[in-house]
GULUM-663325 format. One line per 8 residues: number of its first residue (from 1); for each residue z, x, y of C-alpha. Coordinates in Angstrom, 2 decimals, padded with zeros to 5 digits, always signed. Layout:
N
NUM = Z:X:Y  ...
end
This chain:
269
1 = -003.28:-006.97:+024.54  -001.07:-004.62:+025.75  -001.48:-002.17:+029.04  -000.68:+000.98:+030.28  +003.09:+001.76:+030.79  +003.89:+000.27:+027.35  +005.32:+001.46:+024.12  +002.65:+002.63:+021.96
9 = +004.80:+001.74:+019.28  +003.95:-001.72:+020.39  +000.54:-001.82:+020.58  -002.16:-003.31:+018.46  -003.54:-001.19:+016.05  -006.73:-001.05:+013.96  -008.26:+000.96:+011.24  -012.02:+002.57:+011.51
17 = -014.61:+004.73:+009.27  -014.11:+008.38:+010.34  -017.14:+007.91:+011.45  -016.58:+005.83:+013.92  -014.45:+008.87:+015.29  -016.47:+011.00:+017.59  -014.99:+014.18:+019.57  -014.20:+012.25:+022.45
25 = -014.51:+008.04:+021.63  -013.92:+005.96:+019.09  -016.18:+002.96:+018.08  -014.52:-000.08:+016.76  -016.97:-003.03:+015.22  -017.56:-006.25:+013.13  -014.17:-008.62:+012.63  -011.64:-005.89:+014.85
33 = -014.56:-005.65:+017.72  -014.77:-010.04:+017.62  -010.64:-009.60:+017.41  -010.18:-007.54:+020.37  -012.76:-009.74:+022.27  -011.95:-013.15:+021.19  -008.21:-012.77:+020.02  -006.49:-010.22:+021.83
41 = -008.47:-011.13:+025.12  -009.11:-007.08:+025.45  -010.94:-005.54:+028.63  -011.92:-002.30:+029.88  -008.40:-000.50:+030.57  -006.60:-001.95:+027.84  -005.14:+000.51:+025.19  -004.76:+000.32:+021.89
49 = -004.21:+002.81:+018.47  -007.13:+003.86:+016.27  -006.42:+005.45:+012.90  -009.38:+006.95:+010.23  -007.42:+006.03:+007.51  -007.45:+009.75:+006.89  -006.50:+012.48:+009.03  -006.89:+011.22:+012.51
57 = -004.92:+008.69:+014.69  -005.30:+008.24:+018.46  -004.14:+006.42:+021.38  -007.35:+005.05:+022.85  -008.57:+003.22:+026.32  -011.46:+000.80:+026.03  -014.56:+001.87:+027.97  -016.64:-001.40:+027.16
65 = -017.06:-004.58:+025.19  -020.45:-005.73:+024.06  -020.82:-008.61:+021.35  -019.65:-006.75:+018.02  -018.66:-003.49:+019.12  -016.29:-002.20:+021.17  -015.81:+001.42:+022.80  -013.16:+003.51:+023.55
73 = -012.39:+006.63:+025.17  -009.67:+008.80:+022.83  -006.12:+009.38:+025.35  -004.25:+011.73:+022.75  -004.15:+012.07:+019.21  -001.02:+011.10:+017.75  +000.81:+012.52:+014.93  +000.55:+010.55:+011.46
81 = +004.53:+010.29:+010.77  +004.50:+006.85:+009.25  +003.41:+007.78:+005.84  +006.37:+008.07:+002.54  +006.44:+011.34:+001.13  +007.13:+009.64:-002.05  +003.17:+008.00:-003.39  +003.91:+004.82:-005.06
89 = +001.16:+002.63:-006.95  +002.18:-000.59:-007.92  +000.36:-001.67:-011.27  +000.97:-005.35:-011.60  -000.72:-007.51:-014.42  -002.92:-009.95:-012.82  -000.44:-013.25:-011.86  -001.04:-017.16:-010.95
97 = -002.62:-018.27:-008.16  -001.82:-015.94:-004.95  +001.14:-014.39:-006.04  -001.04:-010.65:-006.22  -001.94:-011.18:-002.38  +001.92:-011.35:-001.89  +002.38:-008.39:-003.48  -000.17:-006.26:-002.16
105 = +001.04:-007.69:+001.48  +005.10:-006.61:+001.39  +004.52:-003.21:-001.07  +001.90:-002.30:+001.87  +004.60:-003.14:+004.31  +007.57:-001.06:+002.32  +005.23:+002.09:+001.60  +002.95:+001.80:-001.31
113 = -000.25:+003.61:-001.23  -002.36:+002.22:-004.07  -002.52:-000.75:-006.47  -003.76:-001.08:-009.71  -004.27:-005.05:-011.02  -004.68:-004.85:-014.67  -004.92:-007.28:-017.88  -002.25:-007.47:-020.69
121 = -000.99:-009.56:-023.53  +000.38:-012.32:-021.44  -001.33:-012.60:-019.19  -002.20:-016.21:-017.78  -005.42:-015.55:-015.23  -008.47:-016.40:-017.22  -010.22:-013.21:-016.08  -014.24:-013.44:-014.49
129 = -015.51:-010.62:-013.54  -018.77:-012.58:-011.80  -015.80:-013.67:-009.17  -014.00:-010.47:-009.03  -015.89:-009.05:-006.41  -015.03:-011.98:-003.83  -010.77:-011.54:-005.06  -011.14:-007.83:-004.49
137 = -012.61:-008.10:-000.81  -009.87:-010.38:+000.03  -007.19:-008.08:-001.90  -008.30:-005.00:+000.43  -008.68:-007.53:+003.36  -005.00:-008.36:+003.14  -004.03:-005.07:+002.60  -005.58:-003.75:+005.85
145 = -004.04:-005.74:+007.71  -000.97:-005.64:+006.05  -001.29:-001.60:+006.66  -002.30:-002.47:+010.86  +001.30:-004.62:+011.33  +003.39:-002.20:+009.32  +002.12:+000.98:+011.63  +000.88:+002.20:+008.52
153 = -001.01:+005.84:+009.07  -003.36:+005.04:+006.08  -004.61:+001.69:+003.86  -003.84:+001.38:+000.84  -006.07:+001.42:-001.98  -006.95:-001.61:-004.24  -008.80:-000.91:-007.06  -010.35:-003.20:-009.40
161 = -008.48:-004.48:-012.38  -007.92:-002.58:-015.03  -007.91:-003.38:-018.96  -004.65:-002.52:-020.66  -005.79:+000.19:-022.89  -007.44:+002.31:-019.32  -004.39:+001.21:-017.53  -002.58:+003.65:-020.46
169 = -004.82:+006.24:-020.17  -004.58:+007.05:-016.31  -000.49:+007.89:-016.65  -001.64:+011.78:-016.99  -002.50:+010.97:-013.27  +001.04:+010.74:-012.50  +004.27:+012.63:-011.75  +006.52:+009.25:-013.06
177 = +005.38:+006.21:-014.79  +008.11:+003.38:-014.58  +007.47:+000.19:-016.46  +009.66:-002.24:-015.22  +010.89:-004.46:-018.39  +013.12:-007.28:-018.24  +014.69:-006.66:-021.88  +015.87:-003.30:-020.82
185 = +019.71:-003.30:-020.54  +020.54:+000.48:-021.49  +018.41:+002.94:-018.19  +018.01:+001.20:-014.56  +015.37:+002.42:-012.38  +017.21:+004.17:-010.41  +018.91:+006.44:-012.67  +016.03:+006.74:-014.49
193 = +014.71:+008.13:-010.44  +017.17:+009.58:-008.97  +017.28:+012.89:-010.86  +013.62:+013.34:-010.73  +013.15:+012.81:-006.95  +016.67:+015.66:-006.91  +014.16:+017.64:-008.72  +011.62:+017.64:-006.39
201 = +011.32:+020.54:-003.99  +011.85:+019.86:-000.22  +008.50:+017.94:+001.39  +006.57:+018.14:-002.01  +005.04:+014.79:-002.53  +006.02:+012.82:-006.08  +002.93:+010.52:-007.40  +004.89:+007.39:-009.18
209 = +003.54:+004.63:-010.69  +005.29:+001.36:-011.70  +004.20:-001.02:-013.57  +005.05:-004.34:-012.85  +004.32:-007.53:-015.82  +002.84:-011.13:-015.54  +004.93:-014.20:-015.06  +005.54:-014.15:-019.17
217 = +006.95:-010.26:-019.39  +005.89:-007.50:-021.21  +005.53:-007.57:-025.24  +007.59:-005.49:-027.20  +004.51:-003.80:-028.59  +003.48:-003.17:-024.71  +006.62:-001.18:-024.35  +006.62:+000.55:-027.11
225 = +003.06:+001.49:-026.43  +003.66:+002.40:-022.64  +006.44:+004.55:-023.70  +004.33:+006.45:-026.38  +002.10:+007.05:-023.65  +004.37:+008.82:-021.38  +006.16:+005.81:-019.45  +009.63:+005.09:-018.82
233 = +011.09:+001.33:-019.20  +014.01:+000.72:-016.79  +015.61:-002.43:-015.59  +015.80:-003.86:-012.09  +019.59:-004.87:-012.50  +021.16:-007.92:-014.01  +018.89:-010.34:-012.68  +015.42:-011.74:-014.24
241 = +012.79:-011.38:-010.96  +009.78:-013.60:-010.44  +006.70:-010.65:-011.11  +005.84:-010.93:-007.37  +009.34:-009.46:-006.43  +009.83:-006.83:-009.08  +006.79:-004.51:-007.31  +008.73:-004.78:-004.21
249 = +012.02:-004.20:-005.66  +011.04:-001.18:-007.29  +008.65:+000.66:-004.95  +012.01:-000.05:-002.08  +014.65:+001.34:-004.62  +012.23:+004.56:-005.03  +011.76:+004.88:-001.26  +015.72:+004.65:-000.68
257 = +016.88:+006.79:-003.21  +014.19:+009.20:-001.73  +015.53:+009.27:+001.61  +012.64:+007.30:+003.29  +014.86:+005.01:+004.43  +017.93:+007.38:+006.08  +017.03:+009.99:+008.90  +013.44:+009.50:+010.53
265 = +012.78:+013.06:+009.99  +012.12:+012.81:+006.10  +009.22:+010.42:+007.20  +005.79:+012.41:+005.73  +002.18:+011.84:+006.95
end
């Protein structure tokens, strides 16, 4: 546990619900409270950062530790400046094994704001709705931990898996939809994203959906259906990427092109 005099940026961070934020205090409960007490060996007077993942983040000082609950006094409210202006949602066709966990973890670190698993024609995984609640719980836990580690101001949302048809219907909720297609030999992601990003008014957020296929990629029919629904088919370079890599590359490319990885003042809450 980091003590007084140490850089706020290096302090342990935790997310709580808005209800756990009081005018002058914050209550941390459950697994996070146990982590503070048992793993971090926290004690009264230690400082940490707490965010409600919506609109409030604060430097707090531990006032008391009880079994399963830590009470902390708010020292000061902090600016929420760690979120990118461009809001990227990564739609990933369900891959085998724990690959989706890698996608969620790494894309959260990069700056994605949401994840939409979905089923496509070449999805290999046998989707079992009865087991999905446990997987969804694990995905959300991984997302929260990655957000804390990356000093995010929010925890990205992890949605329940969608069918291909429902994913197509969701396109209208975004300002730009990029369909990452390994057979696309013409338009590449940077060439597609750069004009759109340049046309965005300064300080204006943009909502982007990046669609990534499973291990076997997308079928030509799916590419056509995505384009007819409003997506732009794009390539990610001359090399074939693994399905768990493509979303990371696409998110990093878009944020880089937006200026997110330039001057720090370009970051937005």
